[in-house]
C-alpha positions, 0 to 999 in steps of 0.5 A, spaced: 688 838 905 680 839 907 681 836 914 688 840 915 684 847 912 678 845 917 683 844 923 686 851 922 680 854 921 677 851 927 683 853 931 683 860 928 675 861 930 676 858 937 682 862 939 679 869 936 672 867 939 675 865 946 672 858 945 675 852 949 680 848 946 676 842 947 671 844 942 676 845 936 675 838 933 668 839 933 668 845 930 673 842 925 669 836 923 663 841 922 667 846 917 670 839 914 663 837 912 661 844 909 667 845 905 667 838 903 659 839 901 661 846 897 667 843 893 663 837 891 657 841 889 662 845 885 665 839 881 658 836 880 655 843 877 661 845 873 663 838 870 657 835 868 655 842 865 661 842 860 659 835 858 652 837 857 649 832 862 647 836 868 640 834 869 641 826 869 647 827 873 643 831 878 638 826 878 643 820 879 646 825 885 639 825 888 638 818 888 645 817 891 645 822 897 638 821 900 639 813 900 646 813 902 647 817 908 642 812 912 644 806 908 652 806 909 656 802 904 663 802 902 667 808 901 674 810 898 679 812 904 680 819 902 675 825 900 679 826 894 679 819 892 671 819 894 670 826 890 674 823 883 670 816 884 663 819 885 664 824 880 666 819 875 660 814 876 655 820 876 658 823 870 658 816 866 651 815 868 649 822 866 652 820 859 649 813 858 642 815 860 643 821 855 645 817 850 640 811 851 634 816 853 632 811 858 629 804 856 623 806 853 617 803 855 622 799 860 624 805 864 618 804 869 618 797 870 626 797 871 625 803 876 620 799 880 624 793 880 630 796 883 626 800 888 623 793 890 630 790 891 633 796 895 627 795 900 629 788 901 636 790 902 634 795 907 630 791 911 635 785 911 642 789 911 641 797 912 645 800 915 652 797 913 657 799 918 663 803 915 670 803 919 669 811 919 662 811 922 660 804 925 653 804 928 653 800 934 646 802 937 640 798 936 636 805 936 640 808 931 640 802 926 632 802 926 632 810 925 637 809 919 633 803 917 627 807 917 630 813 914 633 809 908 625 806 907 623 813 907 628 815 902 625 810 897 618 811 898 620 819 897 623 816 890 616 813 888 612 818 890 616 823 886 616 819 880 609 818 880 607 826 882 613 829 878 613 829 870 620 826 869 623 824 863 625 817 862 633 819 862 632 822 868 628 816 872 633 811 868 639 815 871 636 815 878 635 807 877 642 806 875 645 810 881 640 807 886 643 800 883 650 802 884 648 804 891 646 797 892 652 794 890 656 798 895 652 794 901 654 787 898 661 784 900 663 784 892 661 792 892 666 793 898 671 789 894 670 793 887 671 800 892 677 797 895 680 796 888 678 803 885 681 806 891 688 802 890 688 804 883 686 812 885 692 811 890 697 809 885 695 814 880 695 820 885 702 817 887 704 818 879 703 826 880 704 827 887 710 822 889 713 822 896 719 826 897 725 822 899 727 824 906 734 826 907 739 823 912 745 826 915 
C-alpha cells in the first residue's frame, strides 16, 4: 500500500516537475521512507498512549532505532507486518516494565550486561545482512560497525547523565536484548515464524479474490 502510494506520488511529482523518468524510483524510495516513518510514529504515539505506557514504549523504540539501523538483522517481509510486529513487541515491553517497575537494584547491572553482550555481538557479527539490503563493501561494513558501537556508547552516556527511572532503563534493556536476538539464526527463525503467522492472519481478513475464467 505504502509502496504503491509512494510510486504514484513520485510519478506525479516527476510529471509535474519536469523531472526525468529515471528519477521516479529514487523519489518513490524517499517518499516510502518518509510515509513509513510518519505512519509508524503515529501508531507508536497513539496505541501506547491509550495503554498508558508511552514513556516506556518510546524508551524501547529509541533503544531499537539507533542500534538496529546499522546492526541489521531479521525483518518481516512487508511494512504492514513489520509495523504490527514492532508495535506488539514495543507495547508488550512497555506494559511489562510498567508492571514490574524495573528490576530494583538489579536494573543497572542487567543494563550493563546487555550492553556488554551487544558490544561483543557488534564486534563479531555486525552488520548482519538482510536480503533487502545487503552490505557487500568492506568500508561500509566497518562504518556500520562503528555506528553501532557509537550507539551503544551513547546509551551508556545517556543512562549515566540523564536521571532516568528504572522502568525506562529496563525497557531499553529488554528491547536491546530483543535486537540482539534478531542478529542470531534463532532470531531469524523466530521472525520467519512471526511473519508466517501474520500472513495467515491477514489472509483471514483479506482473502485473495478468485480469478474468474471464461
